[in-house]
ChimeraX commands (.cxc) that place a marker at each C-alpha (Angstrom):
marker #1 position 195.37,121.83,25.76 radius 0.5
marker #1 position 197.36,120.41,22.75 radius 0.5
marker #1 position 199.14,118.10,25.04 radius 0.5
marker #1 position 195.59,116.49,25.82 radius 0.5
marker #1 position 195.29,115.37,22.08 radius 0.5
marker #1 position 198.59,113.62,22.44 radius 0.5
marker #1 position 197.78,111.60,25.47 radius 0.5
marker #1 position 197.03,107.80,25.48 radius 0.5
marker #1 position 193.41,108.60,27.16 radius 0.5
marker #1 position 192.52,110.62,23.99 radius 0.5
marker #1 position 193.84,108.09,21.50 radius 0.5
marker #1 position 191.68,105.34,23.27 radius 0.5
marker #1 position 188.68,107.56,23.08 radius 0.5
marker #1 position 189.10,108.14,19.35 radius 0.5
marker #1 position 189.43,104.42,18.72 radius 0.5
marker #1 position 186.36,103.66,20.73 radius 0.5
marker #1 position 184.38,106.35,18.78 radius 0.5
marker #1 position 185.71,104.73,15.56 radius 0.5
marker #1 position 184.62,101.20,16.56 radius 0.5
marker #1 position 181.18,102.33,17.75 radius 0.5
marker #1 position 180.49,104.42,14.65 radius 0.5
marker #1 position 182.30,102.96,11.69 radius 0.5
marker #1 position 182.11,99.28,12.71 radius 0.5
marker #1 position 178.36,99.14,13.02 radius 0.5
marker #1 position 177.85,100.76,9.79 radius 0.5
marker #1 position 180.05,98.35,8.19 radius 0.5
marker #1 position 178.69,95.40,9.68 radius 0.5
marker #1 position 175.15,96.61,8.90 radius 0.5
marker #1 position 176.12,97.00,5.24 radius 0.5
marker #1 position 177.23,93.44,4.89 radius 0.5
marker #1 position 174.16,92.08,6.69 radius 0.5
marker #1 position 175.73,91.62,10.22 radius 0.5
marker #1 position 173.96,94.28,12.09 radius 0.5
marker #1 position 172.33,91.73,14.36 radius 0.5
marker #1 position 175.66,90.61,15.60 radius 0.5
marker #1 position 176.95,94.05,16.26 radius 0.5
marker #1 position 173.76,95.07,18.21 radius 0.5
marker #1 position 174.20,91.80,20.31 radius 0.5
marker #1 position 177.79,92.69,20.97 radius 0.5
marker #1 position 176.92,96.13,21.81 radius 0.5
marker #1 position 174.10,95.00,24.29 radius 0.5
marker #1 position 176.49,92.57,25.80 radius 0.5
marker #1 position 179.00,95.34,26.51 radius 0.5
marker #1 position 176.41,97.93,27.68 radius 0.5
marker #1 position 174.42,95.51,29.88 radius 0.5
marker #1 position 176.72,95.81,32.86 radius 0.5
marker #1 position 176.89,99.54,32.30 radius 0.5
marker #1 position 173.04,99.74,32.24 radius 0.5
marker #1 position 172.78,97.80,35.45 radius 0.5
marker #1 position 175.31,100.26,37.24 radius 0.5
marker #1 position 173.12,103.17,36.07 radius 0.5
marker #1 position 169.93,101.41,37.14 radius 0.5
marker #1 position 171.23,100.63,40.42 radius 0.5
marker #1 position 172.60,103.97,40.94 radius 0.5
marker #1 position 169.02,105.42,39.74 radius 0.5
marker #1 position 167.34,103.11,42.24 radius 0.5
marker #1 position 169.65,104.24,45.05 radius 0.5
marker #1 position 169.14,107.81,44.36 radius 0.5
marker #1 position 165.47,107.20,44.27 radius 0.5
marker #1 position 165.54,105.29,47.54 radius 0.5
marker #1 position 167.57,107.88,49.16 radius 0.5
marker #1 position 165.13,110.64,48.14 radius 0.5
marker #1 position 162.25,108.38,49.40 radius 0.5
marker #1 position 163.89,107.84,52.65 radius 0.5
marker #1 position 164.43,111.57,53.20 radius 0.5
marker #1 position 160.72,112.06,52.10 radius 0.5
marker #1 position 159.62,109.35,54.59 radius 0.5
marker #1 position 161.87,110.79,57.21 radius 0.5
marker #1 position 160.02,114.40,56.82 radius 0.5
marker #1 position 156.74,112.70,57.02 radius 0.5
marker #1 position 157.57,110.97,60.20 radius 0.5
marker #1 position 158.95,114.27,61.63 radius 0.5
marker #1 position 155.65,116.02,60.77 radius 0.5
marker #1 position 153.71,113.01,62.44 radius 0.5
marker #1 position 155.64,113.11,65.52 radius 0.5
marker #1 position 154.98,116.98,65.82 radius 0.5
marker #1 position 151.28,116.49,65.16 radius 0.5
marker #1 position 151.12,113.79,67.81 radius 0.5
marker #1 position 153.17,115.92,70.35 radius 0.5
marker #1 position 150.63,118.72,69.73 radius 0.5
marker #1 position 147.75,116.35,70.43 radius 0.5
marker #1 position 149.46,115.01,73.39 radius 0.5
marker #1 position 150.04,118.46,74.95 radius 0.5
marker #1 position 146.38,119.39,74.28 radius 0.5
marker #1 position 145.12,116.09,75.92 radius 0.5
marker #1 position 147.24,116.60,78.91 radius 0.5
marker #1 position 145.83,120.09,79.08 radius 0.5
marker #1 position 142.35,118.68,79.01 radius 0.5
marker #1 position 143.28,116.06,81.60 radius 0.5
marker #1 position 144.79,118.73,83.98 radius 0.5
marker #1 position 141.80,120.85,83.69 radius 0.5
marker #1 position 139.34,117.84,84.23 radius 0.5
marker #1 position 141.43,116.90,87.36 radius 0.5
marker #1 position 141.38,120.37,88.64 radius 0.5
marker #1 position 137.56,120.56,88.15 radius 0.5
marker #1 position 137.21,117.11,89.87 radius 0.5
marker #1 position 139.11,118.31,92.89 radius 0.5
marker #1 position 137.07,121.22,92.89 radius 0.5
marker #1 position 133.93,119.39,92.85 radius 0.5
marker #1 position 135.09,117.11,95.74 radius 0.5
marker #1 position 136.01,119.88,97.64 radius 0.5
marker #1 position 132.66,121.81,97.19 radius 0.5
marker #1 position 130.85,118.52,98.05 radius 0.5
marker #1 position 132.78,118.17,101.25 radius 0.5
marker #1 position 132.40,121.98,102.03 radius 0.5
marker #1 position 128.51,121.80,101.64 radius 0.5
marker #1 position 128.52,118.61,103.66 radius 0.5
marker #1 position 130.27,120.14,106.59 radius 0.5
marker #1 position 127.86,123.21,106.29 radius 0.5
marker #1 position 125.03,120.89,106.26 radius 0.5
marker #1 position 126.20,118.93,109.37 radius 0.5
marker #1 position 126.87,122.14,111.18 radius 0.5
marker #1 position 124.33,124.48,109.86 radius 0.5
marker #1 position 124.08,126.39,113.01 radius 0.5
marker #1 position 127.53,127.81,112.54 radius 0.5
marker #1 position 128.67,130.76,110.58 radius 0.5
marker #1 position 131.81,130.43,108.46 radius 0.5
marker #1 position 134.42,132.74,106.90 radius 0.5
marker #1 position 136.23,131.49,103.97 radius 0.5
marker #1 position 139.97,132.26,104.03 radius 0.5
marker #1 position 142.91,131.62,101.87 radius 0.5
marker #1 position 146.38,130.65,103.31 radius 0.5
marker #1 position 148.96,133.33,102.30 radius 0.5
marker #1 position 151.78,132.07,104.14 radius 0.5
marker #1 position 153.32,130.39,107.27 radius 0.5
marker #1 position 155.70,131.64,109.84 radius 0.5
marker #1 position 159.39,130.90,109.18 radius 0.5
marker #1 position 160.87,128.30,111.48 radius 0.5
marker #1 position 157.74,126.19,112.12 radius 0.5
marker #1 position 156.76,122.90,110.53 radius 0.5
marker #1 position 153.54,124.25,108.98 radius 0.5
marker #1 position 152.17,124.94,112.48 radius 0.5
marker #1 position 151.34,128.74,111.80 radius 0.5
marker #1 position 149.31,129.71,109.02 radius 0.5
marker #1 position 148.84,133.37,107.94 radius 0.5
marker #1 position 145.22,134.03,106.29 radius 0.5
marker #1 position 143.87,136.80,104.20 radius 0.5
marker #1 position 140.94,137.59,106.60 radius 0.5
marker #1 position 140.75,139.66,109.96 radius 0.5
marker #1 position 138.62,141.59,112.12 radius 0.5
marker #1 position 136.77,143.27,109.04 radius 0.5
marker #1 position 135.46,139.86,108.22 radius 0.5
marker #1 position 134.33,139.22,111.75 radius 0.5
marker #1 position 137.25,137.02,112.92 radius 0.5
marker #1 position 138.47,137.36,116.46 radius 0.5
marker #1 position 141.07,135.67,118.64 radius 0.5
marker #1 position 140.45,131.97,119.76 radius 0.5
marker #1 position 138.12,131.30,117.09 radius 0.5
marker #1 position 138.16,127.68,115.60 radius 0.5
marker #1 position 139.63,127.13,111.98 radius 0.5
marker #1 position 138.70,124.10,109.88 radius 0.5
marker #1 position 138.72,122.69,106.49 radius 0.5
marker #1 position 136.30,120.49,104.71 radius 0.5
marker #1 position 138.30,117.56,106.25 radius 0.5
marker #1 position 138.21,118.63,109.98 radius 0.5
marker #1 position 139.99,120.76,112.63 radius 0.5
marker #1 position 143.06,122.76,111.75 radius 0.5
marker #1 position 143.72,124.88,114.88 radius 0.5
marker #1 position 142.73,128.26,116.33 radius 0.5
marker #1 position 143.13,132.05,115.71 radius 0.5
marker #1 position 146.14,133.30,117.77 radius 0.5
marker #1 position 146.53,136.63,116.35 radius 0.5
marker #1 position 144.24,138.85,114.18 radius 0.5
marker #1 position 144.55,142.14,112.26 radius 0.5
marker #1 position 142.13,144.13,110.20 radius 0.5
marker #1 position 142.86,141.90,107.05 radius 0.5
marker #1 position 144.76,138.99,108.33 radius 0.5
marker #1 position 144.96,136.52,111.10 radius 0.5
marker #1 position 147.34,133.83,112.24 radius 0.5
marker #1 position 146.18,130.44,112.87 radius 0.5
marker #1 position 148.14,128.15,115.17 radius 0.5
marker #1 position 147.58,124.40,114.17 radius 0.5
marker #1 position 147.16,121.23,116.41 radius 0.5
marker #1 position 150.81,120.29,115.63 radius 0.5
marker #1 position 152.17,123.32,117.55 radius 0.5
marker #1 position 153.47,122.32,120.85 radius 0.5
marker #1 position 151.52,123.46,124.00 radius 0.5
marker #1 position 148.28,123.57,121.95 radius 0.5
marker #1 position 145.54,121.35,123.20 radius 0.5
marker #1 position 141.95,120.35,122.19 radius 0.5
marker #1 position 139.35,118.24,124.11 radius 0.5
marker #1 position 138.82,114.93,122.10 radius 0.5
marker #1 position 137.08,111.55,122.15 radius 0.5
marker #1 position 137.38,108.37,120.26 radius 0.5
marker #1 position 134.43,108.12,118.01 radius 0.5
marker #1 position 133.98,104.23,118.25 radius 0.5
marker #1 position 134.40,103.97,122.08 radius 0.5
marker #1 position 133.41,107.57,123.26 radius 0.5
marker #1 position 136.54,107.61,125.37 radius 0.5
marker #1 position 137.54,111.08,126.38 radius 0.5
marker #1 position 141.09,112.56,126.33 radius 0.5
marker #1 position 143.20,115.55,125.24 radius 0.5
marker #1 position 145.08,116.02,121.97 radius 0.5
marker #1 position 148.11,118.11,122.23 radius 0.5
marker #1 position 150.83,119.24,120.00 radius 0.5
marker #1 position 154.47,118.00,120.46 radius 0.5
marker #1 position 157.64,119.50,119.24 radius 0.5
marker #1 position 159.33,116.31,118.55 radius 0.5
marker #1 position 156.21,114.73,116.62 radius 0.5
marker #1 position 155.51,117.87,114.62 radius 0.5
marker #1 position 158.25,117.13,112.05 radius 0.5
marker #1 position 156.44,113.87,111.55 radius 0.5
marker #1 position 153.22,115.51,111.04 radius 0.5
marker #1 position 151.62,113.92,114.23 radius 0.5
marker #1 position 150.12,114.95,117.55 radius 0.5
marker #1 position 149.22,112.96,120.49 radius 0.5
marker #1 position 146.19,112.03,122.69 radius 0.5
marker #1 position 146.62,111.97,126.38 radius 0.5
marker #1 position 144.79,110.77,129.55 radius 0.5
marker #1 position 143.63,107.43,127.93 radius 0.5
marker #1 position 143.10,104.82,130.48 radius 0.5
marker #1 position 145.33,101.80,130.77 radius 0.5
marker #1 position 142.66,99.50,129.81 radius 0.5
marker #1 position 141.35,101.66,127.05 radius 0.5
marker #1 position 140.11,99.92,123.81 radius 0.5
marker #1 position 141.69,102.54,121.56 radius 0.5
marker #1 position 142.99,101.06,118.29 radius 0.5
marker #1 position 144.92,102.13,115.24 radius 0.5
marker #1 position 142.59,103.74,112.80 radius 0.5
marker #1 position 140.08,105.08,115.35 radius 0.5
marker #1 position 138.60,108.40,114.31 radius 0.5
marker #1 position 139.44,111.16,116.90 radius 0.5
marker #1 position 136.92,113.92,117.17 radius 0.5
marker #1 position 136.52,117.18,119.17 radius 0.5
marker #1 position 134.60,116.87,122.30 radius 0.5
marker #1 position 133.27,120.32,122.47 radius 0.5
marker #1 position 134.80,120.87,126.18 radius 0.5
marker #1 position 136.91,124.13,126.41 radius 0.5
marker #1 position 136.48,127.71,124.94 radius 0.5
marker #1 position 137.70,127.18,121.40 radius 0.5
marker #1 position 136.56,123.94,119.61 radius 0.5
marker #1 position 132.85,122.99,118.98 radius 0.5
marker #1 position 132.08,119.33,119.37 radius 0.5
marker #1 position 132.16,116.85,116.38 radius 0.5
marker #1 position 134.85,118.08,114.14 radius 0.5
marker #1 position 137.31,115.36,112.84 radius 0.5
marker #1 position 140.71,115.82,114.32 radius 0.5
marker #1 position 142.49,112.80,112.71 radius 0.5
marker #1 position 143.14,109.03,112.96 radius 0.5
marker #1 position 145.02,107.05,115.65 radius 0.5
marker #1 position 148.19,105.84,114.06 radius 0.5
marker #1 position 149.62,103.93,117.10 radius 0.5
marker #1 position 149.16,103.43,120.85 radius 0.5
marker #1 position 151.89,103.22,123.38 radius 0.5
marker #1 position 151.89,103.18,127.19 radius 0.5
marker #1 position 153.03,106.17,129.25 radius 0.5
marker #1 position 155.14,104.79,132.07 radius 0.5
marker #1 position 154.87,108.14,134.14 radius 0.5
marker #1 position 151.10,108.32,134.23 radius 0.5
marker #1 position 150.01,104.58,133.87 radius 0.5
marker #1 position 147.78,105.57,131.00 radius 0.5
marker #1 position 147.95,105.13,127.15 radius 0.5
marker #1 position 149.19,107.69,124.74 radius 0.5
marker #1 position 147.68,107.62,121.05 radius 0.5
marker #1 position 149.64,109.09,118.23 radius 0.5
marker #1 position 147.07,110.89,116.06 radius 0.5
marker #1 position 147.76,112.02,112.32 radius 0.5
marker #1 position 145.60,114.86,111.37 radius 0.5
marker #1 position 142.86,114.27,108.90 radius 0.5
marker #1 position 144.54,116.44,106.16 radius 0.5
marker #1 position 148.13,117.17,105.43 radius 0.5
marker #1 position 148.91,120.78,106.58 radius 0.5
marker #1 position 151.24,121.37,103.75 radius 0.5
marker #1 position 148.63,120.78,101.30 radius 0.5
marker #1 position 146.15,123.19,102.91 radius 0.5
marker #1 position 145.48,126.17,100.55 radius 0.5
marker #1 position 142.20,127.49,102.08 radius 0.5
marker #1 position 140.21,126.94,105.14 radius 0.5
marker #1 position 137.38,128.18,107.27 radius 0.5
marker #1 position 137.18,130.21,110.49 radius 0.5
marker #1 position 134.00,129.52,112.44 radius 0.5
marker #1 position 132.81,132.72,113.73 radius 0.5
marker #1 position 129.65,131.78,115.43 radius 0.5
marker #1 position 129.30,128.65,117.73 radius 0.5
marker #1 position 129.02,127.41,121.34 radius 0.5
marker #1 position 131.33,125.25,123.29 radius 0.5
marker #1 position 130.88,123.49,126.63 radius 0.5
marker #1 position 132.52,125.04,129.70 radius 0.5
marker #1 position 135.51,123.11,131.09 radius 0.5
marker #1 position 134.74,120.74,133.70 radius 0.5
marker link #1:1,2 radius 0.2
marker link #1:2,3 radius 0.2
marker link #1:3,4 radius 0.2
marker link #1:4,5 radius 0.2
marker link #1:5,6 radius 0.2
marker link #1:6,7 radius 0.2
marker link #1:7,8 radius 0.2
marker link #1:8,9 radius 0.2
marker link #1:9,10 radius 0.2
marker link #1:10,11 radius 0.2
marker link #1:11,12 radius 0.2
marker link #1:12,13 radius 0.2
marker link #1:13,14 radius 0.2
marker link #1:14,15 radius 0.2
marker link #1:15,16 radius 0.2
marker link #1:16,17 radius 0.2
marker link #1:17,18 radius 0.2
marker link #1:18,19 radius 0.2
marker link #1:19,20 radius 0.2
marker link #1:20,21 radius 0.2
marker link #1:21,22 radius 0.2
marker link #1:22,23 radius 0.2
marker link #1:23,24 radius 0.2
marker link #1:24,25 radius 0.2
marker link #1:25,26 radius 0.2
marker link #1:26,27 radius 0.2
marker link #1:27,28 radius 0.2
marker link #1:28,29 radius 0.2
marker link #1:29,30 radius 0.2
marker link #1:30,31 radius 0.2
marker link #1:31,32 radius 0.2
marker link #1:32,33 radius 0.2
marker link #1:33,34 radius 0.2
marker link #1:34,35 radius 0.2
marker link #1:35,36 radius 0.2
marker link #1:36,37 radius 0.2
marker link #1:37,38 radius 0.2
marker link #1:38,39 radius 0.2
marker link #1:39,40 radius 0.2
marker link #1:40,41 radius 0.2
marker link #1:41,42 radius 0.2
marker link #1:42,43 radius 0.2
marker link #1:43,44 radius 0.2
marker link #1:44,45 radius 0.2
marker link #1:45,46 radius 0.2
marker link #1:46,47 radius 0.2
marker link #1:47,48 radius 0.2
marker link #1:48,49 radius 0.2
marker link #1:49,50 radius 0.2
marker link #1:50,51 radius 0.2
marker link #1:51,52 radius 0.2
marker link #1:52,53 radius 0.2
marker link #1:53,54 radius 0.2
marker link #1:54,55 radius 0.2
marker link #1:55,56 radius 0.2
marker link #1:56,57 radius 0.2
marker link #1:57,58 radius 0.2
marker link #1:58,59 radius 0.2
marker link #1:59,60 radius 0.2
marker link #1:60,61 radius 0.2
marker link #1:61,62 radius 0.2
marker link #1:62,63 radius 0.2
marker link #1:63,64 radius 0.2
marker link #1:64,65 radius 0.2
marker link #1:65,66 radius 0.2
marker link #1:66,67 radius 0.2
marker link #1:67,68 radius 0.2
marker link #1:68,69 radius 0.2
marker link #1:69,70 radius 0.2
marker link #1:70,71 radius 0.2
marker link #1:71,72 radius 0.2
marker link #1:72,73 radius 0.2
marker link #1:73,74 radius 0.2
marker link #1:74,75 radius 0.2
marker link #1:75,76 radius 0.2
marker link #1:76,77 radius 0.2
marker link #1:77,78 radius 0.2
marker link #1:78,79 radius 0.2
marker link #1:79,80 radius 0.2
marker link #1:80,81 radius 0.2
marker link #1:81,82 radius 0.2
marker link #1:82,83 radius 0.2
marker link #1:83,84 radius 0.2
marker link #1:84,85 radius 0.2
marker link #1:85,86 radius 0.2
marker link #1:86,87 radius 0.2
marker link #1:87,88 radius 0.2
marker link #1:88,89 radius 0.2
marker link #1:89,90 radius 0.2
marker link #1:90,91 radius 0.2
marker link #1:91,92 radius 0.2
marker link #1:92,93 radius 0.2
marker link #1:93,94 radius 0.2
marker link #1:94,95 radius 0.2
marker link #1:95,96 radius 0.2
marker link #1:96,97 radius 0.2
marker link #1:97,98 radius 0.2
marker link #1:98,99 radius 0.2
marker link #1:99,100 radius 0.2
marker link #1:100,101 radius 0.2
marker link #1:101,102 radius 0.2
marker link #1:102,103 radius 0.2
marker link #1:103,104 radius 0.2
marker link #1:104,105 radius 0.2
marker link #1:105,106 radius 0.2
marker link #1:106,107 radius 0.2
marker link #1:107,108 radius 0.2
marker link #1:108,109 radius 0.2
marker link #1:109,110 radius 0.2
marker link #1:110,111 radius 0.2
marker link #1:111,112 radius 0.2
marker link #1:112,113 radius 0.2
marker link #1:113,114 radius 0.2
marker link #1:114,115 radius 0.2
marker link #1:115,116 radius 0.2
marker link #1:116,117 radius 0.2
marker link #1:117,118 radius 0.2
marker link #1:118,119 radius 0.2
marker link #1:119,120 radius 0.2
marker link #1:120,121 radius 0.2
marker link #1:121,122 radius 0.2
marker link #1:122,123 radius 0.2
marker link #1:123,124 radius 0.2
marker link #1:124,125 radius 0.2
marker link #1:125,126 radius 0.2
marker link #1:126,127 radius 0.2
marker link #1:127,128 radius 0.2
marker link #1:128,129 radius 0.2
marker link #1:129,130 radius 0.2
marker link #1:130,131 radius 0.2
marker link #1:131,132 radius 0.2
marker link #1:132,133 radius 0.2
marker link #1:133,134 radius 0.2
marker link #1:134,135 radius 0.2
marker link #1:135,136 radius 0.2
marker link #1:136,137 radius 0.2
marker link #1:137,138 radius 0.2
marker link #1:138,139 radius 0.2
marker link #1:139,140 radius 0.2
marker link #1:140,141 radius 0.2
marker link #1:141,142 radius 0.2
marker link #1:142,143 radius 0.2
marker link #1:143,144 radius 0.2
marker link #1:144,145 radius 0.2
marker link #1:145,146 radius 0.2
marker link #1:146,147 radius 0.2
marker link #1:147,148 radius 0.2
marker link #1:148,149 radius 0.2
marker link #1:149,150 radius 0.2
marker link #1:150,151 radius 0.2
marker link #1:151,152 radius 0.2
marker link #1:152,153 radius 0.2
marker link #1:153,154 radius 0.2
marker link #1:154,155 radius 0.2
marker link #1:155,156 radius 0.2
marker link #1:156,157 radius 0.2
marker link #1:157,158 radius 0.2
marker link #1:158,159 radius 0.2
marker link #1:159,160 radius 0.2
marker link #1:160,161 radius 0.2
marker link #1:161,162 radius 0.2
marker link #1:162,163 radius 0.2
marker link #1:163,164 radius 0.2
marker link #1:164,165 radius 0.2
marker link #1:165,166 radius 0.2
marker link #1:166,167 radius 0.2
marker link #1:167,168 radius 0.2
marker link #1:168,169 radius 0.2
marker link #1:169,170 radius 0.2
marker link #1:170,171 radius 0.2
marker link #1:171,172 radius 0.2
marker link #1:172,173 radius 0.2
marker link #1:173,174 radius 0.2
marker link #1:174,175 radius 0.2
marker link #1:175,176 radius 0.2
marker link #1:176,177 radius 0.2
marker link #1:177,178 radius 0.2
marker link #1:178,179 radius 0.2
marker link #1:179,180 radius 0.2
marker link #1:180,181 radius 0.2
marker link #1:181,182 radius 0.2
marker link #1:182,183 radius 0.2
marker link #1:183,184 radius 0.2
marker link #1:184,185 radius 0.2
marker link #1:185,186 radius 0.2
marker link #1:186,187 radius 0.2
marker link #1:187,188 radius 0.2
marker link #1:188,189 radius 0.2
marker link #1:189,190 radius 0.2
marker link #1:190,191 radius 0.2
marker link #1:191,192 radius 0.2
marker link #1:192,193 radius 0.2
marker link #1:193,194 radius 0.2
marker link #1:194,195 radius 0.2
marker link #1:195,196 radius 0.2
marker link #1:196,197 radius 0.2
marker link #1:197,198 radius 0.2
marker link #1:198,199 radius 0.2
marker link #1:199,200 radius 0.2
marker link #1:200,201 radius 0.2
marker link #1:201,202 radius 0.2
marker link #1:202,203 radius 0.2
marker link #1:203,204 radius 0.2
marker link #1:204,205 radius 0.2
marker link #1:205,206 radius 0.2
marker link #1:206,207 radius 0.2
marker link #1:207,208 radius 0.2
marker link #1:208,209 radius 0.2
marker link #1:209,210 radius 0.2
marker link #1:210,211 radius 0.2
marker link #1:211,212 radius 0.2
marker link #1:212,213 radius 0.2
marker link #1:213,214 radius 0.2
marker link #1:214,215 radius 0.2
marker link #1:215,216 radius 0.2
marker link #1:216,217 radius 0.2
marker link #1:217,218 radius 0.2
marker link #1:218,219 radius 0.2
marker link #1:219,220 radius 0.2
marker link #1:220,221 radius 0.2
marker link #1:221,222 radius 0.2
marker link #1:222,223 radius 0.2
marker link #1:223,224 radius 0.2
marker link #1:224,225 radius 0.2
marker link #1:225,226 radius 0.2
marker link #1:226,227 radius 0.2
marker link #1:227,228 radius 0.2
marker link #1:228,229 radius 0.2
marker link #1:229,230 radius 0.2
marker link #1:230,231 radius 0.2
marker link #1:231,232 radius 0.2
marker link #1:232,233 radius 0.2
marker link #1:233,234 radius 0.2
marker link #1:234,235 radius 0.2
marker link #1:235,236 radius 0.2
marker link #1:236,237 radius 0.2
marker link #1:237,238 radius 0.2
marker link #1:238,239 radius 0.2
marker link #1:239,240 radius 0.2
marker link #1:240,241 radius 0.2
marker link #1:241,242 radius 0.2
marker link #1:242,243 radius 0.2
marker link #1:243,244 radius 0.2
marker link #1:244,245 radius 0.2
marker link #1:245,246 radius 0.2
marker link #1:246,247 radius 0.2
marker link #1:247,248 radius 0.2
marker link #1:248,249 radius 0.2
marker link #1:249,250 radius 0.2
marker link #1:250,251 radius 0.2
marker link #1:251,252 radius 0.2
marker link #1:252,253 radius 0.2
marker link #1:253,254 radius 0.2
marker link #1:254,255 radius 0.2
marker link #1:255,256 radius 0.2
marker link #1:256,257 radius 0.2
marker link #1:257,258 radius 0.2
marker link #1:258,259 radius 0.2
marker link #1:259,260 radius 0.2
marker link #1:260,261 radius 0.2
marker link #1:261,262 radius 0.2
marker link #1:262,263 radius 0.2
marker link #1:263,264 radius 0.2
marker link #1:264,265 radius 0.2
marker link #1:265,266 radius 0.2
marker link #1:266,267 radius 0.2
marker link #1:267,268 radius 0.2
marker link #1:268,269 radius 0.2
marker link #1:269,270 radius 0.2
marker link #1:270,271 radius 0.2
marker link #1:271,272 radius 0.2
marker link #1:272,273 radius 0.2
marker link #1:273,274 radius 0.2
marker link #1:274,275 radius 0.2
marker link #1:275,276 radius 0.2
marker link #1:276,277 radius 0.2
marker link #1:277,278 radius 0.2
marker link #1:278,279 radius 0.2
marker link #1:279,280 radius 0.2
view
């Protein structure tokens, strides 16, 4: 510590203290205080500027972080509001879908009021199949029997192949070797819609036995004809996607896309009471 009092830095501090205390007092005594104050202000002005700048900088720095915190809070609030709006929108969309389904469901029942239906949920599908065999949560205890027709609010899905007390399996129109009597709604031309192994992966089936001069066109609606022992008449099967000639039979083959994507089906109905026309 004694060494500090011998340093040049300490000597300079002592001189400055003397200058800033003794000199102003002497100058004031002789009437030159104004010059001293002016000189002090000239010396201290840059110092004051530096301190003012530092103070503004600290204030600005503090304001920045305060504003940053406000922005973070606002973003969090907006995220919460957005999440709430998304939840409301999702709920509204689900309600709208349910209303649409109910409308189509009731319309189907109105059009075919003489049929009896059992509502079913799809609980699974057989492995190795391209959504061609559904497993449902209803069976014989609900009045379901083999070879009954399964439909959705959009149209025909397939028929019941196996049935247990509380379950059943429905083979869809895409399954190979399945067939249903059908007709083109626009022209009343009759044919047979069959599943095809190579077309199933594309979600398509085919309509056979159309005459070579048939007027079938892309977009035509294909409906069940009612001939056979499974499907009643008038249910939508799907829409013609393309038409091509069959060189082996000299007829036309129409590729048909089912009225509903089978992978999207979550529930359907089995018709338990209806009449079909015997095969000709």
